[in-house]
PDB file of the backbone (N, CA, C, O) and the ligand in Angstrom, with CONECT records:
HET     ZN  A 101       1
ATOM      1  N   MET A   1      96.552  82.466 120.722  1.00  0.00           N
ATOM      2  CA  MET A   1      96.978  83.710 121.647  1.00  0.00           C
ATOM      3  C   MET A   1      98.126  83.275 122.350  1.00  0.00           C
ATOM      4  O   MET A   1      98.091  83.067 123.563  1.00  0.00           O
ATOM      5  N   SER A   2      99.221  83.113 121.604  1.00  0.00           N
ATOM      6  CA  SER A   2     100.558  82.866 122.323  1.00  0.00           C
ATOM      7  C   SER A   2     101.465  84.129 122.408  1.00  0.00           C
ATOM      8  O   SER A   2     102.463  84.261 123.115  1.00  0.00           O
ATOM      9  N   GLN A   3     100.875  85.108 121.475  1.00  0.00           N
ATOM     10  CA  GLN A   3     101.731  86.472 121.366  1.00  0.00           C
ATOM     11  C   GLN A   3     101.403  87.349 122.508  1.00  0.00           C
ATOM     12  O   GLN A   3     100.237  87.616 122.796  1.00  0.00           O
ATOM     13  N   GLU A   4     102.430  87.803 123.167  1.00  0.00           N
ATOM     14  CA  GLU A   4     102.159  88.776 124.425  1.00  0.00           C
ATOM     15  C   GLU A   4     102.088  90.178 123.762  1.00  0.00           C
ATOM     16  O   GLU A   4     102.894  90.557 122.912  1.00  0.00           O
ATOM     17  N   GLN A   5     101.033  90.922 124.235  1.00  0.00           N
ATOM     18  CA  GLN A   5     101.034  92.326 123.482  1.00  0.00           C
ATOM     19  C   GLN A   5     101.778  93.128 124.426  1.00  0.00           C
ATOM     20  O   GLN A   5     101.639  92.958 125.637  1.00  0.00           O
ATOM     21  N   LYS A   6     102.614  94.053 123.905  1.00  0.00           N
ATOM     22  CA  LYS A   6     103.312  95.019 124.786  1.00  0.00           C
ATOM     23  C   LYS A   6     102.629  96.394 124.547  1.00  0.00           C
ATOM     24  O   LYS A   6     101.858  96.772 123.665  1.00  0.00           O
ATOM     25  N   CYS A   7     103.125  96.969 125.545  1.00  0.00           N
ATOM     26  CA  CYS A   7     102.314  98.249 125.667  1.00  0.00           C
ATOM     27  C   CYS A   7     103.153  99.317 124.755  1.00  0.00           C
ATOM     28  O   CYS A   7     104.324  99.550 125.052  1.00  0.00           O
ATOM     29  N   GLY A   8     102.580  99.912 123.725  1.00  0.00           N
ATOM     30  CA  GLY A   8     103.155 100.715 122.892  1.00  0.00           C
ATOM     31  C   GLY A   8     103.981 101.923 123.498  1.00  0.00           C
ATOM     32  O   GLY A   8     105.179 102.028 123.234  1.00  0.00           O
ATOM     33  N   PRO A   9     103.348 102.807 124.289  1.00  0.00           N
ATOM     34  CA  PRO A   9     104.170 103.978 124.809  1.00  0.00           C
ATOM     35  C   PRO A   9     105.314 103.430 125.595  1.00  0.00           C
ATOM     36  O   PRO A   9     106.418 103.885 125.295  1.00  0.00           O
ATOM     37  N   CYS A  10     105.256 102.515 126.567  1.00  0.00           N
ATOM     38  CA  CYS A  10     106.545 102.222 127.426  1.00  0.00           C
ATOM     39  C   CYS A  10     107.139 100.923 127.078  1.00  0.00           C
ATOM     40  O   CYS A  10     108.169 100.612 127.676  1.00  0.00           O
ATOM     41  N   GLY A  11     106.647 100.109 126.196  1.00  0.00           N
ATOM     42  CA  GLY A  11     107.290  99.008 125.702  1.00  0.00           C
ATOM     43  C   GLY A  11     107.048  97.907 126.889  1.00  0.00           C
ATOM     44  O   GLY A  11     107.749  96.904 126.758  1.00  0.00           O
ATOM     45  N   GLY A  12     106.324  97.917 127.832  1.00  0.00           N
ATOM     46  CA  GLY A  12     106.352  96.986 128.954  1.00  0.00           C
ATOM     47  C   GLY A  12     105.221  95.996 128.445  1.00  0.00           C
ATOM     48  O   GLY A  12     104.660  95.924 127.352  1.00  0.00           O
ATOM     49  N   SER A  13     105.084  95.272 129.586  1.00  0.00           N
ATOM     50  CA  SER A  13     104.178  94.163 129.541  1.00  0.00           C
ATOM     51  C   SER A  13     103.009  94.319 130.430  1.00  0.00           C
ATOM     52  O   SER A  13     102.346  93.347 130.792  1.00  0.00           O
ATOM     53  N   GLY A  14     102.732  95.622 130.810  1.00  0.00           N
ATOM     54  CA  GLY A  14     101.785  95.865 131.985  1.00  0.00           C
ATOM     55  C   GLY A  14     100.449  96.133 131.609  1.00  0.00           C
ATOM     56  O   GLY A  14      99.708  96.732 132.387  1.00  0.00           O
ATOM     57  N   LEU A  15     100.000  95.691 130.316  1.00  0.00           N
ATOM     58  CA  LEU A  15      98.629  95.774 129.776  1.00  0.00           C
ATOM     59  C   LEU A  15      97.888  94.962 130.573  1.00  0.00           C
ATOM     60  O   LEU A  15      98.349  93.932 131.066  1.00  0.00           O
ATOM     61  N   THR A  16      96.669  95.380 130.756  1.00  0.00           N
ATOM     62  CA  THR A  16      95.711  94.474 131.510  1.00  0.00           C
ATOM     63  C   THR A  16      94.706  93.940 130.676  1.00  0.00           C
ATOM     64  O   THR A  16      94.213  94.731 129.871  1.00  0.00           O
ATOM     65  N   GLN A  17      94.289  92.783 130.684  1.00  0.00           N
ATOM     66  CA  GLN A  17      93.191  92.131 129.963  1.00  0.00           C
ATOM     67  C   GLN A  17      92.033  92.243 130.733  1.00  0.00           C
ATOM     68  O   GLN A  17      91.959  91.917 131.918  1.00  0.00           O
ATOM     69  N   LYS A  18      90.983  92.782 129.946  1.00  0.00           N
ATOM     70  CA  LYS A  18      89.460  92.700 130.694  1.00  0.00           C
ATOM     71  C   LYS A  18      88.604  91.960 129.812  1.00  0.00           C
ATOM     72  O   LYS A  18      88.883  91.675 128.648  1.00  0.00           O
ATOM     73  N   THR A  19      87.468  91.641 130.467  1.00  0.00           N
ATOM     74  CA  THR A  19      86.489  90.965 129.918  1.00  0.00           C
ATOM     75  C   THR A  19      85.193  91.734 130.153  1.00  0.00           C
ATOM     76  O   THR A  19      84.946  92.262 131.237  1.00  0.00           O
ATOM     77  N   GLU A  20      84.383  91.780 129.115  1.00  0.00           N
ATOM     78  CA  GLU A  20      83.183  92.583 129.198  1.00  0.00           C
ATOM     79  C   GLU A  20      82.192  91.778 128.642  1.00  0.00           C
ATOM     80  O   GLU A  20      82.401  91.439 127.477  1.00  0.00           O
ATOM     81  N   HIS A  21      81.101  91.356 129.203  1.00  0.00           N
ATOM     82  CA  HIS A  21      79.955  90.491 128.809  1.00  0.00           C
ATOM     83  C   HIS A  21      78.802  91.506 128.093  1.00  0.00           C
ATOM     84  O   HIS A  21      78.266  92.451 128.672  1.00  0.00           O
ATOM     85  N   ARG A  22      78.585  91.149 126.901  1.00  0.00           N
ATOM     86  CA  ARG A  22      77.589  91.779 126.150  1.00  0.00           C
ATOM     87  C   ARG A  22      76.434  90.988 125.719  1.00  0.00           C
ATOM     88  O   ARG A  22      76.639  89.902 125.178  1.00  0.00           O
ATOM     89  N   VAL A  23      75.288  91.401 125.893  1.00  0.00           N
ATOM     90  CA  VAL A  23      74.201  90.563 125.603  1.00  0.00           C
ATOM     91  C   VAL A  23      73.830  90.903 123.905  1.00  0.00           C
ATOM     92  O   VAL A  23      73.473  91.981 123.430  1.00  0.00           O
ATOM     93  N   GLU A  24      74.032  89.698 123.258  1.00  0.00           N
ATOM     94  CA  GLU A  24      73.674  89.778 121.754  1.00  0.00           C
ATOM     95  C   GLU A  24      72.540  88.709 121.593  1.00  0.00           C
ATOM     96  O   GLU A  24      72.114  87.982 122.490  1.00  0.00           O
ATOM     97  N   LEU A  25      72.141  88.743 120.323  1.00  0.00           N
ATOM     98  CA  LEU A  25      71.283  87.590 119.792  1.00  0.00           C
ATOM     99  C   LEU A  25      71.967  86.666 119.089  1.00  0.00           C
ATOM    100  O   LEU A  25      72.949  86.952 118.405  1.00  0.00           O
ATOM    101  N   ASP A  26      71.410  85.298 119.232  1.00  0.00           N
ATOM    102  CA  ASP A  26      72.128  84.337 118.317  1.00  0.00           C
ATOM    103  C   ASP A  26      71.187  84.316 117.150  1.00  0.00           C
ATOM    104  O   ASP A  26      70.324  85.127 116.816  1.00  0.00           O
ATOM    105  N   LYS A  27      71.601  83.094 116.572  1.00  0.00           N
ATOM    106  CA  LYS A  27      70.937  82.894 115.184  1.00  0.00           C
ATOM    107  C   LYS A  27      69.213  82.820 115.330  1.00  0.00           C
ATOM    108  O   LYS A  27      68.432  83.230 114.471  1.00  0.00           O
ATOM    109  N   ASP A  28      68.868  82.247 116.522  1.00  0.00           N
ATOM    110  CA  ASP A  28      67.507  82.012 116.791  1.00  0.00           C
ATOM    111  C   ASP A  28      66.880  83.173 117.300  1.00  0.00           C
ATOM    112  O   ASP A  28      65.669  83.183 117.522  1.00  0.00           O
ATOM    113  N   GLY A  29      67.613  84.160 117.503  1.00  0.00           N
ATOM    114  CA  GLY A  29      66.938  85.409 118.147  1.00  0.00           C
ATOM    115  C   GLY A  29      66.985  85.373 119.662  1.00  0.00           C
ATOM    116  O   GLY A  29      66.480  86.299 120.297  1.00  0.00           O
ATOM    117  N   ASN A  30      67.592  84.305 120.299  1.00  0.00           N
ATOM    118  CA  ASN A  30      67.741  84.318 121.734  1.00  0.00           C
ATOM    119  C   ASN A  30      68.747  85.219 122.223  1.00  0.00           C
ATOM    120  O   ASN A  30      69.682  85.495 121.472  1.00  0.00           O
ATOM    121  N   GLN A  31      68.694  85.682 123.292  1.00  0.00           N
ATOM    122  CA  GLN A  31      69.495  86.693 124.168  1.00  0.00           C
ATOM    123  C   GLN A  31      70.749  85.710 124.678  1.00  0.00           C
ATOM    124  O   GLN A  31      70.481  84.758 125.411  1.00  0.00           O
ATOM    125  N   ILE A  32      71.910  85.930 124.330  1.00  0.00           N
ATOM    126  CA  ILE A  32      72.983  85.406 124.944  1.00  0.00           C
ATOM    127  C   ILE A  32      73.969  86.363 125.435  1.00  0.00           C
ATOM    128  O   ILE A  32      74.107  87.461 124.895  1.00  0.00           O
ATOM    129  N   HIS A  33      74.625  86.008 126.388  1.00  0.00           N
ATOM    130  CA  HIS A  33      75.803  86.688 126.906  1.00  0.00           C
ATOM    131  C   HIS A  33      77.351  86.298 126.250  1.00  0.00           C
ATOM    132  O   HIS A  33      78.011  85.306 126.557  1.00  0.00           O
ATOM    133  N   VAL A  34      77.706  87.276 125.342  1.00  0.00           N
ATOM    134  CA  VAL A  34      78.901  86.945 124.853  1.00  0.00           C
ATOM    135  C   VAL A  34      80.221  87.603 125.651  1.00  0.00           C
ATOM    136  O   VAL A  34      80.173  88.819 125.838  1.00  0.00           O
ATOM    137  N   PRO A  35      81.112  87.049 126.015  1.00  0.00           N
ATOM    138  CA  PRO A  35      82.228  87.755 126.643  1.00  0.00           C
ATOM    139  C   PRO A  35      83.260  88.110 125.436  1.00  0.00           C
ATOM    140  O   PRO A  35      83.639  87.369 124.528  1.00  0.00           O
ATOM    141  N   HIS A  36      83.624  89.562 125.717  1.00  0.00           N
ATOM    142  CA  HIS A  36      84.457  90.127 124.706  1.00  0.00           C
ATOM    143  C   HIS A  36      85.850  90.682 125.684  1.00  0.00           C
ATOM    144  O   HIS A  36      85.791  91.511 126.593  1.00  0.00           O
ATOM    145  N   THR A  37      86.953  90.030 125.242  1.00  0.00           N
ATOM    146  CA  THR A  37      88.296  90.439 125.988  1.00  0.00           C
ATOM    147  C   THR A  37      88.738  91.525 125.314  1.00  0.00           C
ATOM    148  O   THR A  37      88.494  91.568 124.108  1.00  0.00           O
ATOM    149  N   TYR A  38      89.427  92.554 125.899  1.00  0.00           N
ATOM    150  CA  TYR A  38      90.086  93.520 125.535  1.00  0.00           C
ATOM    151  C   TYR A  38      91.261  94.005 126.281  1.00  0.00           C
ATOM    152  O   TYR A  38      91.421  93.647 127.448  1.00  0.00           O
ATOM    153  N   LEU A  39      92.076  94.775 125.711  1.00  0.00           N
ATOM    154  CA  LEU A  39      93.056  95.320 126.652  1.00  0.00           C
ATOM    155  C   LEU A  39      93.128  96.587 127.071  1.00  0.00           C
ATOM    156  O   LEU A  39      93.158  97.559 126.317  1.00  0.00           O
ATOM    157  N   GLY A  40      93.161  96.625 128.366  1.00  0.00           N
ATOM    158  CA  GLY A  40      92.831  97.888 129.152  1.00  0.00           C
ATOM    159  C   GLY A  40      94.185  98.467 129.086  1.00  0.00           C
ATOM    160  O   GLY A  40      95.103  97.858 128.537  1.00  0.00           O
ATOM    161  N   PRO A  41      94.372  99.889 129.753  1.00  0.00           N
ATOM    162  CA  PRO A  41      95.690 100.625 129.765  1.00  0.00           C
ATOM    163  C   PRO A  41      96.708  99.897 130.538  1.00  0.00           C
ATOM    164  O   PRO A  41      96.417  99.189 131.502  1.00  0.00           O
ATOM    165  N   CYS A  42      97.827 100.068 130.133  1.00  0.00           N
ATOM    166  CA  CYS A  42      99.050  99.510 130.800  1.00  0.00           C
ATOM    167  C   CYS A  42      98.869 100.054 132.311  1.00  0.00           C
ATOM    168  O   CYS A  42      98.461 101.199 132.503  1.00  0.00           O
ATOM    169  N   ASN A  43      99.190  99.184 133.372  1.00  0.00           N
ATOM    170  CA  ASN A  43      98.891  99.551 134.820  1.00  0.00           C
ATOM    171  C   ASN A  43     100.462 100.102 135.202  1.00  0.00           C
ATOM    172  O   ASN A  43     100.699 100.516 136.337  1.00  0.00           O
ATOM    173  N   ALA A  44     101.315 100.072 134.338  1.00  0.00           N
ATOM    174  CA  ALA A  44     102.690 100.666 134.654  1.00  0.00           C
ATOM    175  C   ALA A  44     102.565 102.105 134.457  1.00  0.00           C
ATOM    176  O   ALA A  44     102.686 102.914 135.377  1.00  0.00           O
ATOM    177  N   CYS A  45     102.265 102.483 132.964  1.00  0.00           N
ATOM    178  CA  CYS A  45     102.415 104.037 132.768  1.00  0.00           C
ATOM    179  C   CYS A  45     100.789 104.410 132.285  1.00  0.00           C
ATOM    180  O   CYS A  45     100.573 105.507 131.770  1.00  0.00           O
ATOM    181  N   HIS A  46      99.957 103.675 132.436  1.00  0.00           N
ATOM    182  CA  HIS A  46      98.532 104.115 132.151  1.00  0.00           C
ATOM    183  C   HIS A  46      98.514 104.536 130.869  1.00  0.00           C
ATOM    184  O   HIS A  46      97.738 105.457 130.614  1.00  0.00           O
ATOM    185  N   GLY A  47      99.149 104.108 130.033  1.00  0.00           N
ATOM    186  CA  GLY A  47      99.049 104.357 128.575  1.00  0.00           C
ATOM    187  C   GLY A  47      99.770 105.840 128.149  1.00  0.00           C
ATOM    188  O   GLY A  47      99.597 106.339 127.037  1.00  0.00           O
ATOM    189  N   SER A  48     100.434 106.335 128.991  1.00  0.00           N
ATOM    190  CA  SER A  48     101.015 107.642 128.980  1.00  0.00           C
ATOM    191  C   SER A  48     102.547 107.602 128.516  1.00  0.00           C
ATOM    192  O   SER A  48     103.150 108.534 127.985  1.00  0.00           O
ATOM    193  N   GLY A  49     103.080 106.270 128.840  1.00  0.00           N
ATOM    194  CA  GLY A  49     104.575 105.915 128.396  1.00  0.00           C
ATOM    195  C   GLY A  49     105.513 106.580 129.453  1.00  0.00           C
ATOM    196  O   GLY A  49     106.736 106.567 129.312  1.00  0.00           O
ATOM    197  N   GLN A  50     104.923 107.131 130.456  1.00  0.00           N
ATOM    198  CA  GLN A  50     105.815 107.472 131.764  1.00  0.00           C
ATOM    199  C   GLN A  50     105.633 106.508 132.888  1.00  0.00           C
ATOM    200  O   GLN A  50     104.541 105.962 133.049  1.00  0.00           O
ATOM    201  N   GLY A  51     106.631 106.275 133.664  1.00  0.00           N
ATOM    202  CA  GLY A  51     106.626 105.575 134.747  1.00  0.00           C
ATOM    203  C   GLY A  51     107.196 104.231 134.410  1.00  0.00           C
ATOM    204  O   GLY A  51     107.301 103.369 135.282  1.00  0.00           O
TER     205      GLY A  51
HETATM  206 ZN    ZN A 101     103.091 101.216 129.429  1.00  0.00          ZN2+
END
């Protein structure tokens, strides 16, 4: 994970990384909390390319 993601609309680096924990089942059927990271809207342009 060395590549920095750029905001498409404005080309800036203001994207926010968020973590969401989901309950999933492992191979034994036990509930486990799995973190999923994803990129949220750019905090400079909010995905609109303006600002
Ligand atoms: Zn942006």
